[in-house]
N, C-alpha and C positions, 0 to 999 in steps of 0.2 A: 402934243408933238413938239419936238425941238425945232426951233426956227433957225434956218441957215441963210437968211436974207443976205444977198450979195456974195455968197461964197462961190468963187469960181472953181468949178469942179469938172474935170474931164472924165468921161466914162467911155471905156473901150470894151466892146463885146456886148452886143445887144441881142443875145439869144433868149432862150426860154426863161432864164433867170435874170440875165443882165437887163433886159428891157423893163421888167417890172421894178427892179431895183432902181434904175434910173428914174422911173416915174415917181417912186416913193421919195427919192431925193428932191425931185422938182416940187412935189407936193409939200415938202418940208421947207421950201424956199430957196434951195440951191440954184445957182445960175449955172446951167449945164451946157457943156460942149461935148457932143457925142461922136463916136466913130465906130464903124463896123465893116466887116468884109463885104457884106451885101448891102445895097443901097436902100432896100425896101424899109428896113427898120429905121434907118437914119431919116428917110423921108417922113415916116410916120411920126417920129418924135419931134422933128423940126416943125411939122404942122401943129404940134402941141406947144410950141414956143421955145424949144431947145435949139441950140446952134450946132451946125455941122462943123467938125474939126478938119475935115478934108483928108487927113492922114494921121497916123500916130504922132508924128513930130508936130504937126499943126495943132493937134489936140493938146499936147504938152505945152506948147508955146503960149496958149491962151489960158492955162489953168494953173492954180497953185497946188491942187491935189489931183492926181491922176489915178483913177480906179480901173483895174483891168479885171474883167470877168471872162476868162478865156478857158478853152476846154482842156489844154494839156501843156506839158513843158515845152515841146518844140514851137507851139504857137506863141507862148509867152516870150520865148527867146527871139522869135522873128519880130514880134510887135515891139519888144523892148529894145533889142540891140541891133536889129536889122537896118538895112538902108531905109532912111526916112522914118526910123523908129522913134520911140518915146525919148530915148537917151539923147538923140540929136536935138530935140526941141526943149529939153528941160532947162528951166531957169534955176539958178542957185537958190536953195531954200525950199524948193518944191518937195512934195511928198508923193511917193508912188506906193500904191497898195495893190498887191496881187491877191485877188480873192478866189483864184482857181486852185486846183490841186496840182502841185508842182513837186518834182523831186527835190529832196532836202539839200544835197550838195550843190545842185544847180541854183536853187533858191538863194543860198548863201553867196554864190558867185554873182548872181543878179544884184543882190544887196550891195556887194562891194563895188560893182560898177557904178551904181547909183550914188553911193556914198562918196566915191572918188570924184564925182561931179558936184559935190557940196549939197547933196540932197539926202532925204531920209527915205527909208524903205520899210514897209511892214508886209510880212506874209500873213494872210488872213483868210484861209479857206473857210467855206461856209457849209453848213448842213441844214437841210430843211426842204430842199427840192423847189420845184416851180411854185407849188402852193405857198410855201414859206416865203418865197420872194414876193409873190403877189400880195400876200397879207402882211408883209413887213415883220415877220416873226422868225427870221433866220437865226441860227446860232453861228457865231463867228469865233474861231480859234486863232489867236493872234500871236505872232512872234515879232519882237522888235523892242525898241527902247520904250521904257515906261512913259516918259514925258511925251513922246510922240503919240503913243496910244491915248494918253489922257487928252491931248489936244484935239484928236480926231474923233473922240467919242460921239459928239453931236452928229457927225456924218454917219457913223455906224448905226446910231439909234434910229435913223430914218428908215432902215430896213431890217433891223435885227432886234429880236426880243432879248437875246443874250449875247454879249460880246465881252470876251475875257482874254486878257493877256496871259499867255502860258509861260513865256520866257523870251529868250533872245531870238533873233532871226533864225528861222527853220523850225522853231518849236511849234508854231501853228500847224505846219505841215505834218510834224510828228503826231500831234494830237489828232489831226484828221485821219491819219493812218490807223491809229488806235480806235477811233470812232468807227471806221469802216470794218475793222476786224471784229469789233463787238457786234455790229449789225449783221455781218455775215454769219457769225456764230449763232446769233439769235434766230436768223432765218433758217439755218441748217437744223437747229434744235426743233423749231416748229415743224419743219418738214418731216423730221424723224418721228415726232409725236403724232 
């Protein structure tokens, strides 16, 4: 397993997939700062040695990489750009990774807001569900700059079996859309059979 000793990583969104992803990062040696809407998941991970960020901006202030595993576009917008959001706490040179499934045009607008602050952005939706997150075998489809993707590969390897850059920002979300259409078609075909 890749070692991430001393890597200051913020993780926001500790649901069914986010919590095991954070644990896999910690097991790989990352120094984690966590945040979630509900406190139970934060308390649980703090008891395991992770630090509480207190807010999205507080999490961003303490980390060089901020990972968001959030359920939908409006939630990402609120956590990223809202009052006391990630954008408020970002330090120049930080990296934000959105691992949820987000609308493509909005994803590109998020990236521009982050880049305007002197930071990098990757859209990196995942496939594999809760079991994939728990076992560290997710598939990650990434949009963003190649050099940024190359630099963050050890982080992704902590919870992904396959992480591939598809193209520029937004390409990860497009690939996830294609993935979902393929799965829906397969399920429909099996149902018909």
